[in-house]
N, CA, C and O of each residue as an XYZ file, in Angstrom:
364
protein
N       0.959     -1.299     -0.255
C      -0.247      0.485     -0.349
C       0.278      1.109      0.446
O      -0.339      1.673      1.350
N       2.232      1.184      0.219
C       2.561      1.812      0.506
C       3.346      2.741     -0.794
O       4.119      3.670     -0.562
N       2.923      2.222     -2.331
C       3.257      2.722     -2.979
C       1.724      3.530     -3.499
O       1.844      4.293     -4.458
N       0.471      3.385     -2.949
C      -0.341      3.975     -3.460
C      -0.023      4.871     -3.119
O       0.679      5.484     -3.923
N      -0.352      5.721     -1.440
C       0.457      6.778     -1.166
C       1.482      6.826     -2.404
O       1.091      7.343     -3.451
N       2.623      6.365     -2.327
C       3.157      7.472     -2.701
C       2.526      8.061     -4.566
O       2.989      9.096     -5.045
N       1.739      7.416     -5.158
C       1.541      7.951     -6.549
C       0.726      9.339     -5.999
O       0.756     10.431     -6.567
N       0.101      9.066     -4.935
C      -1.057      9.404     -4.663
C      -0.204     11.474     -3.910
O      -0.624     12.631     -3.947
N       0.659     11.008     -3.541
C       1.448     11.767     -3.011
C       2.391     12.264     -4.579
O       3.148     13.043     -3.999
N       2.852     12.351     -6.090
C       3.161     12.883     -6.837
C       2.408     13.118     -7.654
O       2.565     13.471     -8.823
N       0.770     12.763     -6.547
C      -0.163     13.977     -8.525
C      -0.697     12.562     -9.094
O      -1.628     12.543     -9.899
N       0.155     10.954     -8.482
C      -0.745     10.485     -9.883
C      -2.147      9.200    -10.074
O      -2.428      8.290     -9.294
N      -2.507      9.398    -10.786
C      -3.405      8.467    -10.995
C      -3.224      7.328    -10.901
O      -2.202      6.731    -11.240
N      -4.254      6.846    -10.397
C      -3.927      5.109    -10.025
C      -4.851      3.944    -10.836
O      -6.007      4.174    -11.189
N      -4.278      2.878    -11.034
C      -5.191      2.326    -11.304
C      -5.352      1.089    -10.839
O      -4.467      0.590    -11.535
N      -5.931     -0.172     -9.980
C      -5.247     -1.036     -9.089
C      -6.442     -2.196     -9.104
O      -7.582     -1.836     -9.395
N      -6.187     -3.515     -8.804
C      -7.101     -4.558     -8.537
C      -7.793     -3.799     -7.495
O      -7.332     -2.823     -6.904
N      -9.220     -4.464     -7.281
C     -10.088     -3.545     -5.831
C      -9.685     -5.040     -4.588
O      -9.329     -6.210     -4.450
N     -10.000     -4.099     -4.124
C      -9.160     -4.249     -2.570
C      -9.529     -2.712     -1.542
O      -9.545     -1.491     -1.701
N      -9.866     -4.020     -0.131
C     -10.770     -2.262      0.650
C     -10.253     -1.329      0.920
O     -10.600     -0.153      0.810
N      -8.930     -2.018      1.490
C      -7.910     -0.670      1.656
C      -7.238      0.245     -0.029
O      -6.727      1.358     -0.150
N      -7.536     -0.791     -1.040
C      -7.206      0.530     -1.375
C      -7.973      1.280     -1.522
O      -8.062      2.283     -0.814
N      -8.821      0.983     -2.578
C     -10.593      1.559     -1.674
C     -10.340      2.937     -0.818
O      -9.892      3.960     -1.336
N     -10.777      2.786      0.895
C     -10.788      3.753      1.422
C      -9.386      4.567      1.620
O      -9.068      5.514      2.339
N      -8.513      3.568      0.411
C      -7.288      4.928      0.773
C      -6.555      5.592     -0.635
O      -5.369      5.843     -0.849
N      -7.456      5.725     -1.279
C      -7.239      6.124     -3.217
C      -8.247      7.404     -2.500
O      -8.057      8.541     -2.066
N      -9.752      6.189     -2.722
C     -10.585      6.859     -3.194
C     -11.137      7.031     -4.245
O     -11.859      6.197     -4.793
N     -10.780      8.511     -4.809
C     -11.553      8.483     -6.335
C     -10.122      9.094     -6.898
O     -10.067      9.881     -7.843
N      -8.928      8.590     -6.140
C      -7.123      9.028     -7.236
C      -7.505      7.565     -7.733
O      -6.444      6.944     -7.809
N      -8.126      7.091     -7.949
C      -8.240      5.323     -8.295
C      -9.409      4.786     -9.899
O     -10.504      4.911    -10.447
N      -8.671      4.443     -9.924
C      -9.796      3.305    -10.861
C      -9.606      2.166    -10.075
O      -8.526      2.030     -9.500
N     -10.334      1.471     -9.980
C     -11.128     -0.249    -10.076
C     -11.183     -1.022    -10.345
O     -12.312     -1.416    -10.638
N      -9.969     -2.003    -10.504
C     -10.558     -3.246    -11.606
C     -11.523     -4.554    -10.407
O     -10.891     -5.038     -9.469
N     -12.776     -4.892    -10.600
C     -13.008     -5.486     -9.377
C     -12.409     -6.553    -10.426
O     -11.241     -6.164    -10.436
N     -12.448     -7.692    -11.355
C     -12.246     -9.216    -11.730
C     -10.429     -8.898    -12.016
O      -9.814     -7.884    -12.345
N      -9.923    -10.594    -11.640
C      -8.006     -9.824    -12.164
C      -8.096    -10.303    -13.314
O      -7.968    -11.503    -13.557
N      -8.390     -9.178    -14.389
C      -8.258     -8.722    -15.470
C      -7.789     -8.342    -15.811
O      -7.763     -7.137    -15.557
N      -6.876     -8.875    -16.768
C      -6.043     -8.287    -17.129
C      -5.739     -7.677    -18.414
O      -4.645     -7.219    -18.744
N      -7.262     -7.725    -19.410
C      -7.583     -7.200    -20.137
C      -8.824     -5.828    -19.843
O      -9.028     -4.843    -20.552
N      -9.495     -6.230    -18.544
C      -9.689     -5.393    -17.559
C      -8.679     -3.905    -17.674
O      -8.750     -2.759    -18.117
N      -7.947     -4.604    -17.116
C      -7.169     -3.298    -16.252
C      -6.658     -2.590    -17.860
O      -6.507     -1.369    -17.899
N      -6.447     -3.298    -18.951
C      -5.713     -2.916    -20.000
C      -6.046     -2.001    -20.570
O      -5.361     -1.007    -20.814
N      -7.460     -2.258    -20.949
C      -8.799     -0.994    -21.392
C      -9.442     -0.354    -19.958
O     -10.635     -0.451    -19.670
N      -8.407      0.327    -19.102
C      -8.580      1.167    -18.013
C      -7.734      2.155    -18.148
O      -8.008      3.355    -18.150
N      -6.381      1.507    -18.295
C      -5.497      1.809    -18.106
C      -5.499      2.797    -19.949
O      -4.612      3.647    -19.869
N      -6.014      2.849    -21.009
C      -6.437      3.395    -22.215
C      -7.187      4.146    -22.365
O      -7.412      4.887    -23.322
N      -7.975      3.948    -20.769
C      -9.149      5.083    -20.785
C      -8.772      6.856    -20.677
O      -8.848      7.982    -21.169
N      -8.012      5.370    -18.859
C      -7.074      6.695    -18.295
C      -5.879      7.102    -19.665
O      -5.760      8.308    -19.447
N      -5.325      6.927    -20.410
C      -4.398      7.312    -21.278
C      -4.981      8.374    -21.759
O      -4.422      9.465    -21.649
N      -6.132      8.256    -22.341
C      -7.047      9.013    -23.463
C      -7.810     10.133    -23.087
O      -8.421     10.835    -23.892
N      -7.774     10.345    -21.603
C      -8.135     11.763    -20.831
C      -7.527     12.176    -19.780
O      -7.573     11.838    -18.597
N      -6.659     13.343    -20.647
C      -5.356     13.976    -19.690
C      -6.504     14.402    -18.135
O      -6.158     13.898    -17.066
N      -7.867     15.363    -18.155
C      -8.294     15.779    -17.968
C      -8.944     15.616    -15.793
O      -8.827     16.129    -14.680
N      -9.733     14.263    -16.743
C      -9.675     12.807    -15.719
C      -8.474     12.388    -15.331
O      -8.535     11.368    -14.645
N      -7.413     12.799    -15.519
C      -5.794     12.065    -14.486
C      -5.671     12.983    -13.952
O      -5.515     12.859    -12.737
N      -5.669     14.314    -14.497
C      -5.341     15.227    -13.567
C      -5.738     15.615    -12.297
O      -5.064     15.871    -11.299
N      -7.704     15.623    -12.607
C      -8.228     15.526    -11.083
C      -8.096     14.488    -10.329
O      -8.191     14.648     -9.112
N      -7.892     13.428    -10.771
C      -7.752     12.317    -10.648
C      -5.983     12.714     -8.930
O      -5.746     12.984     -7.753
N      -5.524     12.460    -10.043
C      -4.138     13.643     -9.735
C      -4.727     13.549     -8.321
O      -4.977     12.609     -7.566
N      -4.907     15.482     -8.220
C      -5.379     16.237     -7.179
C      -6.113     15.640     -6.010
O      -6.214     15.940     -4.820
N      -6.541     14.784     -6.700
C      -7.477     14.115     -5.370
C      -6.673     13.388     -4.418
O      -6.552     13.691     -3.231
N      -6.066     12.298     -5.071
C      -5.607     12.141     -3.604
C      -3.642     12.818     -2.902
O      -3.088     12.345     -1.909
N      -2.895     14.250     -4.042
C      -2.815     15.216     -3.732
C      -3.485     15.821     -2.020
O      -2.974     15.854     -0.900
N      -4.430     16.104     -2.396
C      -5.427     16.588     -1.156
C      -6.061     15.426     -0.577
O      -6.911     15.900      0.177
N      -6.099     14.591     -0.534
C      -6.247     13.921      1.056
C      -4.816     13.120      1.439
O      -4.891     12.384      2.423
N      -3.563     13.197      0.769
C      -2.222     13.043      1.398
C      -2.581     14.146      2.232
O      -3.199     13.979      3.284
N      -2.288     15.059      1.889
C      -2.309     16.337      2.492
C      -3.481     17.233      3.462
O      -3.142     18.144      4.216
N      -5.008     16.742      3.260
C      -5.735     17.458      4.249
C      -6.079     15.964      4.898
O      -7.233     16.005      5.325
N      -5.741     15.235      5.021
C      -6.385     13.465      5.982
C      -5.031     12.913      5.602
O      -4.631     13.757      6.404
N      -3.999     12.357      5.190
C      -3.562     10.741      5.415
C      -1.886     11.564      5.492
O      -1.022     11.325      4.649
N      -1.744     12.235      6.298
C      -0.229     12.457      6.578
C      -0.661     12.335      8.143
O      -1.558     12.183      8.972
N       0.782     12.534      7.847
C       1.312     12.250     10.085
C       0.788     12.748     11.276
O       0.737     12.132     12.341
N       0.209     14.448     10.959
C       0.479     15.426     11.439
C      -1.453     14.527     11.890
O      -1.583     14.157     13.057
N      -2.392     14.353     11.141
C      -3.347     14.822     11.068
C      -3.603     12.860     11.223
O      -4.747     12.449     11.421
N      -2.380     11.822     11.099
C      -2.979     10.397     11.243
C      -2.865     10.330     12.862
O      -3.731     10.098     13.706
N      -1.348     10.645     12.998
C      -0.542     10.087     14.891
C      -1.881     10.423     15.588
O      -2.054      9.425     16.287
N      -3.138     11.414     15.846
C      -3.623     11.261     16.114
C      -4.462      9.259     17.213
O      -4.475      8.504     18.184
N      -4.936      9.631     15.858
C      -5.807      8.685     16.022
C      -4.977      6.897     16.312
O      -5.550      6.006     16.940
N      -3.679      6.764     15.729
C      -2.728      6.059     16.557
C      -2.732      5.844     17.574
O      -2.778      4.726     18.086
N      -2.671      7.145     18.240
C      -2.248      7.164     19.419
C      -3.342      6.666     20.334
O      -3.205      5.922     21.306
N      -4.795      7.368     19.711
C      -6.278      6.714     20.218
C      -6.345      5.905     20.120
O      -7.422      5.550     20.600
N      -5.698      4.935     19.639
C      -5.778      3.524     18.879
C      -4.987      3.041     20.025
O      -5.826      2.384     20.642
N      -3.961      2.971     20.639
C      -3.373      2.362     21.505
C      -3.071      2.059     23.221
O      -2.595      1.132     23.877
N      -4.021      4.294     23.686
C      -4.453      4.416     24.093
C      -5.388      2.717     24.318
O      -4.869      1.766     24.903
N      -6.861      2.682     23.684
C      -7.316      1.992     23.626
C      -6.903      0.690     24.011
O      -7.246      0.518     25.181
N      -6.588      0.155     23.763
C      -5.734     -1.241     23.854
C      -5.059     -1.056     25.600
O      -5.009     -1.841     26.547
N      -4.645      0.264     25.432
C      -3.622     -0.272     26.377
C      -4.832     -0.526     27.977
O      -4.681     -1.335     28.892
N      -6.047      0.586     27.769
C      -7.279      1.253     28.557
C      -7.782     -0.466     28.436
O      -7.660     -0.660     29.645
N      -8.259     -1.873     27.889
C      -8.600     -2.865     27.898
C      -7.894     -4.094     28.094
O      -8.171     -5.281     28.266
N      -6.683     -3.233     27.988
C      -5.594     -5.545     28.216
C      -5.433     -4.895     29.900
O      -5.952     -5.741     30.628
N      -5.058     -4.052     30.508
C      -5.050     -3.542     31.820
C      -6.353     -4.196     32.808
O      -6.476     -3.843     33.980
């Protein structure tokens, strides 16, 4: 999943096989292939190559998610809360 975050950081649109983690992370920054089909993947890649405006919007969405939601300054409080919760329930 680190590569998905890297692509988003650099404003790159993504095409990936559908996974829960991929969808939660990338959201509108990615196209999702439901079946593990190389042919469908190639079709989506061609669609994206032919649509520069869509690529730009997807890339921008990914960058904004990193900057506004997924960056460490935002996420560290969630991680600390999870550790605090685990500390409370295991005592």
